N, CA, C and O atoms as a MOPAC input file, in Angstrom:
PM7 MOZYME 1SCF
protein

 N    -86.43400 1   150.29000 1   262.38400 1
 C    -87.83700 1   150.25200 1   262.73700 1
 C    -88.51800 1   149.16700 1   261.91000 1
 O    -88.33000 1   149.08800 1   260.69600 1
 N    -89.30200 1   148.34100 1   262.57500 1
 C    -90.02800 1   147.24000 1   261.93100 1
 C    -91.19200 1   147.82700 1   261.12300 1
 O    -91.81900 1   148.79900 1   261.54300 1
 N    -91.47000 1   147.23100 1   259.96800 1
 C    -92.61100 1   147.64500 1   259.14600 1
 C    -93.87000 1   146.97500 1   259.70500 1
 O    -94.02600 1   145.75700 1   259.62000 1
 N    -94.75400 1   147.78200 1   260.27000 1
 C    -95.98000 1   147.25000 1   260.85800 1
 C    -97.20500 1   147.57700 1   259.99800 1
 O    -98.34200 1   147.40300 1   260.43600 1
 N    -96.96600 1   148.04400 1   258.79000 1
 C    -98.07300 1   148.49200 1   257.93100 1
 C    -99.07500 1   147.37700 1   257.61600 1
 O   -100.26800 1   147.64400 1   257.47100 1
 N    -98.60600 1   146.14500 1   257.50900 1
 C    -99.52100 1   145.03100 1   257.23000 1
 C   -100.51400 1   144.86800 1   258.38700 1
 O   -101.71400 1   144.71800 1   258.15800 1
 N   -100.02100 1   144.89700 1   259.61000 1
 C   -100.90200 1   144.76600 1   260.77100 1
 C   -101.90400 1   145.90400 1   260.87500 1
 O   -103.06800 1   145.69400 1   261.21400 1
 N   -101.44100 1   147.10300 1   260.58300 1
 C   -102.33600 1   148.26900 1   260.61200 1
 C   -103.40900 1   148.11900 1   259.53600 1
 O   -104.58200 1   148.39500 1   259.78500 1
 N   -103.01400 1   147.68500 1   258.35100 1
 C   -103.97800 1   147.49000 1   257.25400 1
 C   -105.01200 1   146.43700 1   257.63600 1
 O   -106.20700 1   146.64000 1   257.42300 1
 N   -104.57000 1   145.32700 1   258.19300 1
 C   -105.50500 1   144.27700 1   258.61900 1
 C   -106.48400 1   144.80500 1   259.65900 1
 O   -107.68900 1   144.56900 1   259.56300 1
 N   -105.96000 1   145.52300 1   260.65500 1
 C   -106.81700 1   146.08400 1   261.69900 1
 C   -107.82000 1   147.05300 1   261.08900 1
 O   -109.01200 1   146.97700 1   261.38500 1
 N   -107.35400 1   147.96000 1   260.24300 1
 C   -108.22100 1   148.98200 1   259.65900 1
 C   -109.24900 1   148.40100 1   258.69200 1
 O   -110.25800 1   149.04000 1   258.39400 1
 N   -108.99300 1   147.19600 1   258.20400 1
 C   -109.96900 1   146.50100 1   257.35300 1
 C   -110.88100 1   145.59800 1   258.18600 1
 O   -111.63300 1   144.79400 1   257.63700 1
 N   -110.81300 1   145.73300 1   259.49700 1
 C   -111.63500 1   144.97400 1   260.46500 1
 C   -111.30500 1   143.48900 1   260.48800 1
 O   -112.13800 1   142.68100 1   260.89800 1
 N   -110.12100 1   143.12000 1   260.05900 1
 C   -109.66700 1   141.72700 1   260.15300 1
 C   -108.84100 1   141.61700 1   261.44100 1
 O   -107.62000 1   141.46300 1   261.41200 1
 N   -109.54600 1   141.70100 1   262.55800 1
 C   -108.89100 1   141.78700 1   263.87000 1
 C   -108.15200 1   140.50400 1   264.22700 1
 O   -107.11100 1   140.55100 1   264.88100 1
 N   -108.68100 1   139.36100 1   263.80300 1
 C   -108.01600 1   138.10100 1   264.11100 1
 C   -106.64600 1   138.03400 1   263.43100 1
 O   -105.65300 1   137.67000 1   264.06100 1
 N   -106.59900 1   138.38500 1   262.14900 1
 C   -105.33500 1   138.37700 1   261.42100 1
 C   -104.38200 1   139.45500 1   261.94500 1
 O   -103.17200 1   139.23700 1   262.01700 1
 N   -104.93400 1   140.62400 1   262.31200 1
 C   -104.10000 1   141.67800 1   262.89200 1
 C   -103.47100 1   141.17600 1   264.18200 1
 O   -102.29400 1   141.41700 1   264.44900 1
 N   -104.26800 1   140.47500 1   264.97800 1
 C   -103.75300 1   139.88200 1   266.22300 1
 C   -102.58500 1   138.96600 1   265.93200 1
 O   -101.55000 1   139.05100 1   266.59300 1
 N   -102.73600 1   138.09400 1   264.95500 1
 C   -101.66000 1   137.15300 1   264.60100 1
 C   -100.40300 1   137.91000 1   264.16900 1
 O    -99.29600 1   137.56700 1   264.58500 1
 N   -100.57300 1   138.93300 1   263.34000 1
 C    -99.44600 1   139.71400 1   262.84900 1
 C    -98.71100 1   140.39200 1   264.00500 1
 O    -97.49100 1   140.28300 1   264.12400 1
 N    -99.46400 1   141.09000 1   264.85300 1
 C    -98.83800 1   141.79800 1   265.96600 1
 C    -98.24700 1   140.83200 1   266.99300 1
 O    -97.24600 1   141.14300 1   267.63800 1
 N    -98.86700 1   139.66600 1   267.14300 1
 C    -98.33100 1   138.68300 1   268.08900 1
 C    -96.94900 1   138.19000 1   267.64500 1
 O    -96.05600 1   138.01200 1   268.47400 1
 N    -96.77700 1   137.97300 1   266.35100 1
 C    -95.45200 1   137.58400 1   265.84200 1
 C    -94.41600 1   138.64900 1   266.15300 1
 O    -93.29600 1   138.33500 1   266.55600 1
 N    -94.78900 1   139.91100 1   265.96400 1
 C    -93.87100 1   141.01300 1   266.27600 1
 C    -93.56800 1   141.05500 1   267.77100 1
 O    -92.42100 1   141.24700 1   268.17400 1
 N    -94.59100 1   140.87700 1   268.58000 1
 C    -94.42900 1   140.90600 1   270.03900 1
 C    -93.43200 1   139.83600 1   270.49300 1
 O    -92.54000 1   140.10400 1   271.29900 1
 N    -93.59700 1   138.63800 1   269.97000 1
 C    -92.72800 1   137.52900 1   270.38500 1
 C    -91.26600 1   137.75900 1   270.01600 1
 O    -90.36700 1   137.26000 1   270.69400 1
 N    -91.02600 1   138.51600 1   268.94100 1
 C    -89.66200 1   138.71900 1   268.45000 1
 C    -89.12400 1   140.12300 1   268.70200 1
 O    -88.02700 1   140.45700 1   268.25500 1
 N    -89.87500 1   140.93000 1   269.40200 1
 C    -89.49400 1   142.33700 1   269.59400 1
 C    -88.39400 1   142.49800 1   270.63800 1
 O    -88.20900 1   141.65700 1   271.51800 1
 N    -87.67300 1   143.60500 1   270.50900 1
 C    -86.71600 1   143.99700 1   271.53900 1
 C    -87.48000 1   144.29000 1   272.82000 1
 O    -88.66900 1   144.60700 1   272.78900 1
 N    -86.79700 1   144.18300 1   273.92400 1
 C    -87.41700 1   144.37300 1   275.24100 1
 C    -88.22500 1   145.67500 1   275.34000 1
 O    -89.33600 1   145.67500 1   275.86900 1
 N    -87.67100 1   146.77300 1   274.83500 1
 C    -88.32800 1   148.06700 1   274.98400 1
 C    -89.55700 1   148.23600 1   274.08400 1
 O    -90.29000 1   149.21300 1   274.23800 1
 N    -89.79900 1   147.31800 1   273.15700 1
 C    -90.95500 1   147.40600 1   272.27600 1
 C    -91.99300 1   146.32500 1   272.54800 1
 O    -93.10400 1   146.39100 1   272.02100 1
 N    -91.64700 1   145.32900 1   273.36500 1
 C    -92.54700 1   144.21000 1   273.61800 1
 C    -93.91700 1   144.65800 1   274.12100 1
 O    -94.94500 1   144.17800 1   273.64300 1
 N    -93.93000 1   145.57300 1   275.07900 1
 C    -95.20900 1   146.00100 1   275.65400 1
 C    -96.06700 1   146.73500 1   274.63900 1
 O    -97.29200 1   146.61900 1   274.67900 1
 N    -95.45900 1   147.48700 1   273.73100 1
 C    -96.18400 1   148.17600 1   272.67200 1
 C    -96.90500 1   147.16000 1   271.78200 1
 O    -98.10200 1   147.29000 1   271.52500 1
 N    -96.17100 1   146.15400 1   271.32000 1
 C    -96.78300 1   145.15400 1   270.44500 1
 C    -97.81900 1   144.31400 1   271.17600 1
 O    -98.83200 1   143.93100 1   270.59000 1
 N    -97.57600 1   144.02600 1   272.44600 1
 C    -98.56900 1   143.30100 1   273.23500 1
 C    -99.84200 1   144.12300 1   273.34800 1
 O   -100.94200 1   143.57200 1   273.29200 1
 N    -99.70600 1   145.43800 1   273.50900 1
 C   -100.87600 1   146.31800 1   273.54800 1
 C   -101.67600 1   146.25100 1   272.25300 1
 O   -102.90600 1   146.22100 1   272.28100 1
 N   -100.97400 1   146.22600 1   271.11300 1
 C   -101.67700 1   146.11600 1   269.83400 1
 C   -102.35700 1   144.75600 1   269.68700 1
 O   -103.45100 1   144.66200 1   269.13100 1
 N   -101.71000 1   143.71300 1   270.18300 1
 C   -102.33800 1   142.37900 1   270.19900 1
 C   -103.64200 1   142.43700 1   270.99200 1
 O   -104.68200 1   141.96700 1   270.52900 1
 N   -103.57700 1   143.01500 1   272.18200 1
 C   -104.75200 1   143.04300 1   273.05200 1
 C   -105.87000 1   143.92400 1   272.48800 1
 O   -107.04700 1   143.59000 1   272.62500 1
 N   -105.51400 1   145.03500 1   271.86000 1
 C   -106.53700 1   145.87300 1   271.22300 1
 C   -107.21300 1   145.09500 1   270.07000 1
 O   -108.43200 1   145.14700 1   269.90500 1
 N   -106.40900 1   144.38900 1   269.29400 1
 C   -106.96200 1   143.58900 1   268.19400 1
 C   -107.88400 1   142.49500 1   268.71800 1
 O   -108.97700 1   142.29300 1   268.18900 1
 N   -107.45100 1   141.79700 1   269.74500 1
 C   -108.26800 1   140.73600 1   270.34100 1
 C   -109.54300 1   141.33400 1   270.94000 1
 O   -110.62400 1   140.76100 1   270.80100 1
 N   -109.41600 1   142.47700 1   271.60100 1
 C   -110.59600 1   143.12900 1   272.17100 1
 C   -111.62100 1   143.48900 1   271.11700 1
 O   -112.82100 1   143.31800 1   271.33400 1
 N   -111.16400 1   143.98500 1   269.97900 1
 C   -112.08900 1   144.32600 1   268.89400 1
 C   -112.71000 1   143.05600 1   268.29800 1
 O   -113.88100 1   143.05600 1   267.91900 1
 N   -111.93700 1   141.99400 1   268.21700 1
 C   -112.47400 1   140.71900 1   267.73900 1
 C   -113.57900 1   140.23000 1   268.68300 1
 O   -114.64700 1   139.81600 1   268.23100 1
 N   -113.31900 1   140.28000 1   269.99100 1
 C   -114.34600 1   139.89100 1   270.96300 1
 C   -115.58700 1   140.77200 1   270.80800 1
 O   -116.71600 1   140.29000 1   270.89700 1
 N   -115.36800 1   142.04600 1   270.57800 1
 C   -116.48500 1   142.97800 1   270.45100 1
 C   -117.38100 1   142.61600 1   269.27600 1
 O   -118.60300 1   142.58400 1   269.42300 1
 N   -116.79600 1   142.34200 1   268.11200 1
 C   -117.63300 1   142.00500 1   266.95300 1
 C   -118.28800 1   140.63200 1   267.09400 1
 O   -119.27900 1   140.34300 1   266.42400 1
 N   -117.73600 1   139.79100 1   267.96200 1
 C   -118.32200 1   138.46200 1   268.21100 1
 C   -119.34300 1   138.48700 1   269.34100 1
 O   -119.97400 1   137.47100 1   269.63200 1
 N   -119.51000 1   139.64600 1   269.98000 1
 C   -120.50700 1   139.78100 1   271.03600 1
 C   -120.02100 1   139.38000 1   272.42000 1
 O   -120.83100 1   139.29000 1   273.34300 1
 N   -118.75200 1   139.14000 1   272.59100 1
 C   -118.19100 1   138.78700 1   273.89900 1
 C   -117.75500 1   140.07300 1   274.60000 1
 O   -116.58300 1   140.44900 1   274.55600 1
 N   -118.70500 1   140.73800 1   275.24100 1
 C   -118.43500 1   142.04900 1   275.83000 1
 C   -117.45800 1   141.97200 1   277.00400 1
 O   -116.64800 1   142.87800 1   277.19600 1
 N   -117.53100 1   140.91100 1   277.77600 1
 C   -116.60800 1   140.77200 1   278.90200 1
 C   -115.17100 1   140.62500 1   278.40500 1
 O   -114.26100 1   141.26300 1   278.93400 1
 N   -114.96900 1   139.78800 1   277.39300 1
 C   -113.64600 1   139.62800 1   276.80300 1
 C   -113.16200 1   140.90300 1   276.14200 1
 O   -111.98500 1   141.25000 1   276.23600 1
 N   -114.08400 1   141.61300 1   275.46300 1
 C   -113.72800 1   142.87900 1   274.81700 1
 C   -113.26800 1   143.88700 1   275.85500 1
 O   -112.24200 1   144.54600 1   275.68400 1
 N   -114.03100 1   144.00100 1   276.93000 1
 C   -113.67100 1   144.97000 1   277.97200 1
 C   -112.30100 1   144.66000 1   278.57800 1
 O   -111.48000 1   145.55700 1   278.76900 1
 N   -112.06900 1   143.40300 1   278.87300 1
 C   -110.80100 1   142.99200 1   279.47700 1
 C   -109.61800 1   143.29600 1   278.56500 1
 O   -108.64600 1   143.92100 1   278.98600 1
 N   -109.70600 1   142.85400 1   277.32700 1
 C   -108.57000 1   143.01500 1   276.41100 1
 C   -108.36400 1   144.45900 1   275.98800 1
 O   -107.22200 1   144.90300 1   275.87600 1
 N   -109.44100 1   145.20700 1   275.75000 1
 C   -109.30700 1   146.62000 1   275.37500 1
 C   -108.67100 1   147.41600 1   276.52000 1
 O   -107.83500 1   148.28900 1   276.28700 1
 N   -109.07200 1   147.11000 1   277.74700 1
 C   -108.51100 1   147.80700 1   278.90000 1
 C   -107.02500 1   147.50100 1   279.05000 1
 O   -106.21800 1   148.41000 1   279.24300 1
 N   -106.66700 1   146.23200 1   278.96200 1
 C   -105.24700 1   145.84200 1   279.08100 1
 C   -104.41000 1   146.49200 1   277.97100 1
 O   -103.33400 1   147.03000 1   278.23100 1
 N   -104.90700 1   146.43600 1   276.74600 1
 C   -104.16700 1   146.99700 1   275.62100 1
 C   -104.00100 1   148.50000 1   275.73500 1
 O   -102.91500 1   149.03000 1   275.50000 1
 N   -105.07700 1   149.18600 1   276.09500 1
 C   -105.02800 1   150.64300 1   276.24400 1
 C   -104.03500 1   151.02800 1   277.32300 1
 O   -103.27500 1   151.98200 1   277.15500 1
 N   -104.03100 1   150.30500 1   278.41800 1
 C   -103.11500 1   150.61700 1   279.52500 1
 C   -101.65200 1   150.41200 1   279.13600 1
 O   -100.76800 1   151.08100 1   279.67100 1
 N   -101.40200 1   149.51200 1   278.22900 1
 C   -100.02700 1   149.34200 1   277.72800 1
 C    -99.67100 1   150.44900 1   276.74400 1
 O    -98.58000 1   151.01300 1   276.81700 1
 N   -100.56500 1   150.76000 1   275.84000 1
 C   -100.27900 1   151.75400 1   274.79400 1
 C   -100.14300 1   153.16000 1   275.35500 1
 O    -99.43400 1   153.98200 1   274.77500 1
 N   -100.80200 1   153.45600 1   276.46600 1
 C   -100.70400 1   154.78400 1   277.08800 1
 C    -99.24000 1   155.12300 1   277.36500 1
 O    -98.83100 1   156.27900 1   277.25800 1
 N    -98.47000 1   154.12200 1   277.71600 1
 C    -97.05800 1   154.34500 1   278.06400 1
 C    -96.21000 1   154.81500 1   276.88300 1
 O    -95.09100 1   155.29500 1   277.06200 1
 N    -96.76100 1   154.67000 1   275.66700 1
 C    -96.00900 1   155.03600 1   274.46200 1
 C    -96.55700 1   156.31000 1   273.80600 1
 O    -96.10000 1   156.69900 1   272.73100 1
 N    -97.53000 1   156.95500 1   274.44800 1
 C    -98.10300 1   158.20000 1   273.90000 1
 C    -97.03300 1   159.27900 1   273.85200 1
 O    -96.10200 1   159.22700 1   274.65500 1
 N    -97.11700 1   160.23500 1   272.97100 1
 C    -98.25500 1   160.52300 1   272.09700 1
 C    -98.27600 1   159.67000 1   270.82700 1
 O    -99.34800 1   159.43200 1   270.27200 1
 N    -97.12800 1   159.21100 1   270.36100 1
 C    -97.13000 1   158.32000 1   269.20700 1
 C    -95.90200 1   157.42100 1   269.25700 1
 O    -94.87000 1   157.75100 1   269.84200 1
 N    -96.06400 1   156.29700 1   268.63000 1
 C    -94.98100 1   155.32200 1   268.55400 1
 C    -95.19400 1   154.55900 1   267.25500 1
 O    -96.32300 1   154.19200 1   266.92900 1
 N    -94.13600 1   154.32000 1   266.52400 1
 C    -94.25500 1   153.71300 1   265.20100 1
 C    -95.24200 1   154.49500 1   264.34100 1
 O    -95.96900 1   153.92600 1   263.52700 1
 N    -95.25000 1   155.80000 1   264.53900 1
 C    -96.10600 1   156.74600 1   263.83500 1
 C    -97.59000 1   156.55600 1   264.11500 1
 O    -98.40700 1   157.21000 1   263.46700 1
 N    -97.97700 1   155.69400 1   265.04700 1
 C    -99.39100 1   155.52600 1   265.39800 1
 C    -99.77900 1   156.64800 1   266.36200 1
 O    -99.09400 1   156.89100 1   267.35600 1
 N   -100.87200 1   157.31700 1   266.05800 1
 C   -101.41400 1   158.36000 1   266.92500 1
 C   -102.09800 1   157.67600 1   268.10700 1
 O   -103.29200 1   157.37800 1   268.06400 1
 N   -101.33200 1   157.43700 1   269.14600 1
 C   -101.84000 1   156.67600 1   270.29500 1
 C   -102.78900 1   157.49200 1   271.16400 1
 O   -103.64600 1   156.91600 1   271.83400 1
 N   -102.66100 1   158.80300 1   271.17200 1
 C   -103.58900 1   159.63200 1   271.94300 1
 C   -105.00500 1   159.46700 1   271.37900 1
 O   -105.96600 1   159.26300 1   272.12100 1
 N   -105.10900 1   159.56000 1   270.05700 1
 C   -106.42600 1   159.40700 1   269.41100 1
 C   -106.94800 1   157.98800 1   269.57800 1
 O   -108.11500 1   157.78900 1   269.91700 1
 N   -106.08800 1   156.99900 1   269.34000 1
 C   -106.51700 1   155.60300 1   269.45900 1
 C   -107.00400 1   155.30500 1   270.87800 1
 O   -108.06600 1   154.70900 1   271.05100 1
 N   -106.25000 1   155.70800 1   271.87800 1
 C   -106.65400 1   155.43700 1   273.26200 1
 C   -107.92300 1   156.17800 1   273.63100 1
 O   -108.73600 1   155.66100 1   274.39600 1
 N   -108.11000 1   157.36700 1   273.11000 1
 C   -109.34100 1   158.12300 1   273.36000 1
 C   -110.54400 1   157.37400 1   272.77900 1
 O   -111.60100 1   157.30100 1   273.40700 1
 N   -110.37600 1   156.82900 1   271.59700 1
 C   -111.47300 1   156.09100 1   270.96500 1
 C   -111.71600 1   154.74400 1   271.64400 1
 O   -112.85400 1   154.27700 1   271.70000 1
 N   -110.67000 1   154.12300 1   272.15500 1
 C   -110.84000 1   152.89100 1   272.93200 1
 C   -111.59500 1   153.20300 1   274.23000 1
 O   -112.45400 1   152.42800 1   274.65200 1
 N   -111.27500 1   154.32900 1   274.85600 1
 C   -112.02700 1   154.74100 1   276.05400 1
 C   -113.50900 1   154.89300 1   275.73800 1
 O   -114.35900 1   154.48300 1   276.52900 1
 N   -113.82300 1   155.48000 1   274.58200 1
 C   -115.22200 1   155.63600 1   274.16500 1
 C   -115.88300 1   154.26800 1   274.04800 1
 O   -116.99500 1   154.07000 1   274.53700 1
 N   -115.19900 1   153.32100 1   273.40100 1
 C   -115.75300 1   151.96800 1   273.27600 1
 C   -116.03700 1   151.37100 1   274.65300 1
 O   -117.10300 1   150.80500 1   274.89100 1
 N   -115.06800 1   151.50800 1   275.54700 1
 C   -115.21600 1   150.92400 1   276.88000 1
 C   -116.40500 1   151.52000 1   277.64400 1
 O   -117.08600 1   150.81600 1   278.39000 1
 N   -116.64200 1   152.79100 1   277.45800 1
 C   -117.75600 1   153.44600 1   278.15900 1
 C   -119.10900 1   153.11600 1   277.53900 1
 O   -120.14800 1   153.34100 1   278.15800 1
 N   -119.10000 1   152.58600 1   276.32500 1
 C   -120.34800 1   152.36700 1   275.59400 1
 C   -120.52100 1   150.93900 1   275.11500 1
 O   -121.21800 1   150.70300 1   274.12800 1
 N   -119.90700 1   149.98600 1   275.78600 1
 C   -119.95700 1   148.59100 1   275.32700 1
 C   -121.37100 1   148.02000 1   275.23600 1
 O   -121.62100 1   147.11700 1   274.43800 1
 N   -122.27800 1   148.52500 1   276.02600 1
 C   -123.62800 1   147.94500 1   276.04000 1
 C   -124.55000 1   148.51100 1   274.96600 1
 O   -125.67800 1   148.04100 1   274.81400 1
 N   -124.09200 1   149.50200 1   274.22500 1
 C   -124.92800 1   150.06300 1   273.16400 1
 C   -124.93200 1   149.14400 1   271.95000 1
 O   -123.90000 1   148.58600 1   271.57800 1
 N   -126.08700 1   148.99300 1   271.34300 1
 C   -126.25400 1   148.04900 1   270.23400 1
 C   -125.35000 1   148.33200 1   269.03800 1
 O   -124.85700 1   147.39300 1   268.41300 1
 N   -125.12600 1   149.56400 1   268.71300 1
 C   -124.37900 1   149.92000 1   267.51800 1
 C   -122.88400 1   150.15800 1   267.78200 1
 O   -122.20400 1   150.75100 1   266.94400 1
 N   -122.37100 1   149.71500 1   268.91300 1
 C   -120.99900 1   150.03200 1   269.29600 1
 C   -119.96500 1   149.44900 1   268.31800 1
 O   -118.88600 1   150.02100 1   268.16200 1
 N   -120.26900 1   148.34800 1   267.67200 1
 C   -119.29300 1   147.77900 1   266.73600 1
 C   -119.04300 1   148.72000 1   265.54600 1
 O   -118.01400 1   148.62300 1   264.87800 1
 N   -119.98700 1   149.62300 1   265.29100 1
 C   -119.78400 1   150.61200 1   264.22900 1
 C   -118.83900 1   151.72600 1   264.65100 1
 O   -118.46700 1   152.56700 1   263.83200 1
 N   -118.45000 1   151.73900 1   265.90900 1
 C   -117.58900 1   152.79900 1   266.45100 1
 C   -116.15100 1   152.33100 1   266.69300 1
 O   -115.35000 1   153.07100 1   267.26200 1
 N   -115.82000 1   151.11600 1   266.26800 1
 C   -114.44600 1   150.63400 1   266.43900 1
 C   -113.54700 1   151.53300 1   265.60100 1
 O   -113.79600 1   151.73300 1   264.41200 1
 N   -112.50200 1   152.07500 1   266.22100 1
 C   -111.64800 1   153.02200 1   265.48700 1
 C   -110.71000 1   152.32300 1   264.51300 1
 O   -110.50500 1   151.11100 1   264.56800 1
 N   -110.15700 1   153.12000 1   263.63300 1
 C   -109.05900 1   152.65700 1   262.81200 1
 C   -107.77500 1   153.15900 1   263.48400 1
 O   -107.81500 1   154.04200 1   264.34100 1
 N   -106.66300 1   152.59500 1   263.09200 1
 C   -105.37700 1   153.05300 1   263.59500 1
 C   -104.91800 1   154.17900 1   262.67600 1
 O   -104.66700 1   153.96300 1   261.49100 1
 N   -104.81400 1   155.36200 1   263.22700 1
 C   -104.40400 1   156.52900 1   262.45300 1
 C   -102.90500 1   156.77600 1   262.66400 1
 O   -102.36500 1   156.58300 1   263.75400 1
 N   -102.25900 1   157.20900 1   261.58300 1
 C   -100.84100 1   157.49500 1   261.63100 1
 C   -100.59500 1   159.01000 1   261.72300 1
 O   -101.37000 1   159.81500 1   261.20700 1
 N    -99.51400 1   159.36300 1   262.38100 1
 C    -99.11600 1   160.77100 1   262.42700 1
 C    -98.28700 1   161.07700 1   261.18400 1
 O    -97.77900 1   160.17800 1   260.51400 1
 N    -98.16800 1   162.34700 1   260.90100 1
 C    -97.40400 1   162.73600 1   259.70600 1
 C    -95.94100 1   162.88300 1   260.01200 1
 O    -95.15400 1   163.20500 1   259.12300 1

């Protein structure tokens, strides 16, 4: 199993651009059965980056694509609680037009 803790730490510290770069490297080098998972993390990271930059259309597109990929790996994969993450991404998508939505970007939670 690949160590993805650096990418999770970057994401959880709101460094979405760097998290995107980290997960993209994993995606490009991943085994076939894990490629879609890492691509989903890339898209979630990019979507959050667009969100904090005010690009709501880009945020909606990337968050939707990423969530749809990660759903396939629920309930958890690489110890990431994907049910919770996808639920919180759904909340973001339903509330993109609210002014304080960037304060609601989730962290990536791990299962025990």
